[in-house]
N, C-alpha and C positions, 0 to 999 in steps of 0.2 A: 431545607432539602439539599440534600447530600451535593455537590459538585462532582458532576459527570463529563466526560472527556467529550467536544464538541463531535457530533457524528459527520459522516460524510453523506453528500449527497447520493442516493439511492438511484434514483432514473434520471435517464440526460434530456436530451432535447429530443422532439415531437421528432426531426430529423432524425437525430442520433438513435433513438431506442428504437434496440432489433424485436422482428415481429414474434413476440413470444409465443404462438402458435406452429412457427417455422423454425424457431433456434427455441429451444425450451428451456429453461433454467437450469443447470446441473450445479452448480457450485457459488455459492453468495462470500464465501473466503478474503473476497476483495472489500465486501463491505465492511464486514468486523468479525472478528475474530470468537472464537467461541458461541456459533449462535445459538437460541435455544430450540426446544426441538420443535418439529415441523417449520425451521425459517425458510427453508428451500420451495416447501409448498406455499407457503405461504406468498414469499416472492412470486411465484409463478401466477398464483390468483390476481393478486395484487398489479402485475403488468398485464394481464389477459385484459383487467377490469379499466385499466388505465389507456390500454391500447385504443378500445373500443371506442372513445371518445377524441379520435386520433382526424374526423371531421373536420373541426373548429379549434383553431390555435389555443384559443382562450380559455375554451371549455376544458381542453387538456390539460393545459399548465393551471388551472385551477383544482380539478381532480388528482393532479400530480402531487400537489403541494399537499392537499388533503392528506390522501393517503399515506405519503413519503413522512409528514408530521405524525400519523396515527404511529406507524410502523416503528418510527425512531422510540417512540414510547413504547410500544408493547415490548420492543425486543430489550430496548438498553435500561430502561427505568422500572416495567412490571416483569421484564423475565419469562413472559407468556406468547404464547401463538394466538393468532386471531380467534382460532374456533372455541380455546378456552377463555375469551374477556367476558365476565360479566355484566350486569346493568350497573354492580357496584365500581366495578373497575372503570365503566365509562364515565361515573361521576367525578372519576378523579381524576381522568385525563383533561374531561373539559377545564376541572382547575387546575391543572398543567397547562392548559394550553393557554392560561390566562397568564398564567406565571411561570414561564421557562425559566430554565439558567440562564444567568446571565452570559455565562459563555457560549451559550446559543444564540445570541443574540446580535446581528450586524445592526451598523449603520445606513450602510444604502445596499443595495441591488447587485451582486455581481454573477457571472457567468456561474454554472455550477462544476464545471469543466472545463478543462482547456489542454490543448494539442502541446505536446511535448515530446520530440521527436520520434515523429509520425505516429503517436498514441493519447487516448483520450485517459485524462488523469482530473481526480477531483483537483476542484480549485482550493485552496488552503485558508484563501481568504473567503469562501463561500461560509453561509452562517442559515440554519433553518428558519431563523426568524428574524425579520429585517424592522428597524425602528428609526424613525428620523429624529426623534426628538431624546430627549434626557432619559424615558422611563417610557419604559413596553407596554402598551393599551391593544387588548383585543377588540376590537369596533364590534357594533351589533350586527355589521353586516358578515362580517368575518365569521363570528359565530355562528349565523344563519346559515352560511357556506359549510361549516364545520359538522353540522347536527344534518345538512342535506346528503352531501355525499356521502356520508359516513352511513348514513342509514341508506342509503342507494348501493353502498358496497356489502353492507351485511345482506342485503335482499340478494341480490347477486352470490355471495357464498352460501344462502338457504339454497338457491336453485342448483348450485356445482354441489352441493351435498356437502360444502366443506363446515359449515355452520348449523346448530340447529335452531337457533333465537338471534331476535336482531337486539340487541344492547341498546341500540339508540331510540326505538319504539315502546321498548320496555321501560326506559325512564320516567319517573311521575315527577311531576312539576317543572318542565323544561322551563316554564315561567320566571323562574328566579335566576335563571341566564338569558332570557330572551325577554325583552320589554315590547311590551303591544305600545301603538301611538295613536293619539288621537290627533284625526286631520290627515293631510298631506305632509309628508316632508319636506322640506325645502331643496332646490335642485341646486349642488355645487357646480358655480359658473365664474365667467369674468364679469367684472363690471365693467362697463363703457370705457370708462378709462384704462382700466388694466390692458384690453383688447386694444387699445389705439397705438399703446405703447407698444403691445407684441407684434401685432404687425408693421408698424414703424419701423422696431428693431429688425424684424425680417425680411425687409426692403433695404435697409441700411446695410446691412449683412452681405445682401444680395449684390448691392452695388459696390463694395469692397471685393469681392470674390464670388463674381458670376460664377466660375466653375462649378464651386460648391455649392453657395447657397441658394443660389436659382432654384435648385429643388427644396431647400428649405423652405424659401416662402411659396412656393407651388404647396408645398402639404401644408402649411397655417392656415390656408385658404382654401382648400378641400376640406379639411377636419371641421372647418369655420360654416363654409357658404353651404357643401354637400352633406352637412351630418355625418360624415363619415367616422366607423367605428376604426382604432386605428388597425384590425385584422383584415379590414376592407383596403388595405393599402397593400398590403403584403402579400407576397407569392406565398401560394399556399399548391398543393397534391390539387387539391379540390378546384381551383380557381387563381390564373392568373393577369395581374389588371393592365388591360393594355392601352395603348392610345388610340387602339380601333373601338371601346368601351365608351368614348363621347362619338354620340349617334345624331344624325341629322333627320328629323320625321320630314314627310309630305308637305307640312305646312312650315317649315322652314324653324322651325323649336329644335333648342339641342337635350338630349337628354343622356347621362350618364348613366349607364348596365353596371350594375353590381351583385355579390351574393353574399349574405349580412347572417346574422345568427339564425341556428335554424335549416342553413344551407338553403337559405331562398332566396331567389334571385328577385331582385326590383329595378325598375328605372327610376331614375331621381333627375326633378326638372333643374336646367343649368341655366343660372341667370346671366344677365349680359356682361355681369362683373367680375363673375366666375370663368365666363370664357374669354375675358379680357385676359385674366391671369394664367389661363390655359396656353392662349397664342404669345404669351411675354414667356412664358415656359419654354414651350417649343422652339422660340427663337433663339433662344438662350445656348440649346440644343442642336442647332442648327438643321431644323427641321421646318418644313410648310409652316403659316400661322396653325392651321386645322390640320385634323388630322384625314385622311381618306376611309371611307368603309373598308372592315376588317383588318387595319394596318396593326401589327402585330407588335409594333415599338413596344417595350417594356413601360410602364407608366413611371415608374420609379426606377431608374436605373443604378446600378451599383456604380462607384466614383473609380472602382478599380474592378477588373472584371469585364465579363459578359451577363446578361440579363440581370433581371430585376430585384431588388430588395428582397430577401425574405423574411428576414427578421423583424418582428414589432418591437425587439429589445434596441437593435438600431435605430429604428424610426425614433424610440422614445428620447434616446439618446438627444436625435438631432432635435425633437423639439425642445427638450430639455434643455439644450444649449442655448437656444433662444428666448425661451423661459429665463435663465439666466442671465442674458444680456439686460432682458428688459426690467428685471427685480434692482439690477444695478443701478439703472438710466432712472427708475422712479426714485431710485433713493436720493441720487446726484441731483435732482428736480425738487423735491423735497416732499414726495408722496411716501411718507414713509410706512402710515398705515397701510395701505394700498400693496404696497410693495411686500409686507409680511404676509398680507394674504395672498398674493401671487406666487409667492415662495412657496406653498402649498399649492401649489394648485398641478393637477396633471393632463397628462395627452385628451381625457375624454372631457373635462371641461370646454376643451372646445366643441363637441359637438353639443353640449348641454346648451355651450353661450350661443352657439346658430340656431338651433331651435327656440330656446327664448327669447332672440331677438324677433323672428319671423314670425312667430305666433301672434307677436303684439300689433300687427298687420296684414297677414293672410290667414285665408280660412282654415280652421285646425284641421279639418281632414284633407287639406292639400299637404299641412306641414306633418299632417300624423302619417301619408303614403310617402313622401318624400323621408321621412325618419326610419321608414319601416316597423312602426309601433303596431303592433297587433289588435291594440284597440285605442279609441280617441281617448277615454279616459288614465289612458298613457300619458298621452300629449296633452290632457288637460291639467297635467302636474305642473307643467311649464309656463301655464297663464297664471301670475299674478297680481291680476285686480281686486280678488277678493281680500287678499292676505295685505296687500296695500291698502286698502282701504279699512281695514280691521287697524291697524297698528295708526293710518289717520285719523282715525274717530278716539284713538287711547292716548294721543300724544298731548293732548291739554288734560289730560284728569287730575285733579286737584287731590292733594295730599291734605292740604289744612285750608 
């Protein structure tokens, strides 16, 4: 594959992306020189499609990533407009996405744009693809996302009269890329030992620097005990998490109100331990132990400035800092293998861990409703009894 200059990011964050319906695209010379024919039209349609998913930060980020990757390839590699992409082109794109140029791959996630002299400019450290290991590998879930998002995008283009056919749906033998799976995939989560180190580390950080890390401790507890997604802690246009969303019912039970995937509102039962974590956090902020009805205080206030945290990347950095310290602590105490596995953990593992622990002793229907699962079948994926028994029955099989 010939070396290609690494492209710039094409789309900004949800907060910074202009409304393409109010501000139609007139020029894209700031993105690349000598764009292919119909590139302005391509960019306008892509912007409209991505903008339509602004109701969910995570969904917006996923669709932005897939559309941006595809436009990079269409314009810089294939030199074609979206409407000119055929089935065989798309098959080549999938091969490209599985093995992008080395200079398109970064070792960590960084901001797409940075503020410089009052302007938003591309971050020179940004890369379209990210790999934490020595070699880049496209996972099966990432491939599923690629096919799903781009097929939806082409259906949109067909409806808008921009494309005649959907090259994704016309692909034959998608199975050569997408593997089926027998049984249920294992859930990625922390072991009891790893979680113990993580929550103890968060507690030590809070004791050392309460002004900064009492919030860290609360975040870790909330992600685990309330099964929250990271997007449910960050402020968005549709939802601003507040202290008043911890609510007391007539029976004396506490609930936490949130808005999750699919813009669905749900109540989560708050345990006594989580209520204790809330009291500690509020006292550290100089607030009464428990919120009053309708209290509008931001749940996660910024350390600088007013208002609540609106960036999921900011929350990820907070969690990662705690993970990193916990990994170092595990290695110091000789738990090298556990530390190596913890080093791979993401924020979402905390939600998985909380659900997995609770489903061991709570009715699955209760866990299902607190987690916001669409069906009990999803919750069943967190039940390890059959998997554990299957391995136990095989443990002493003889070879000789």
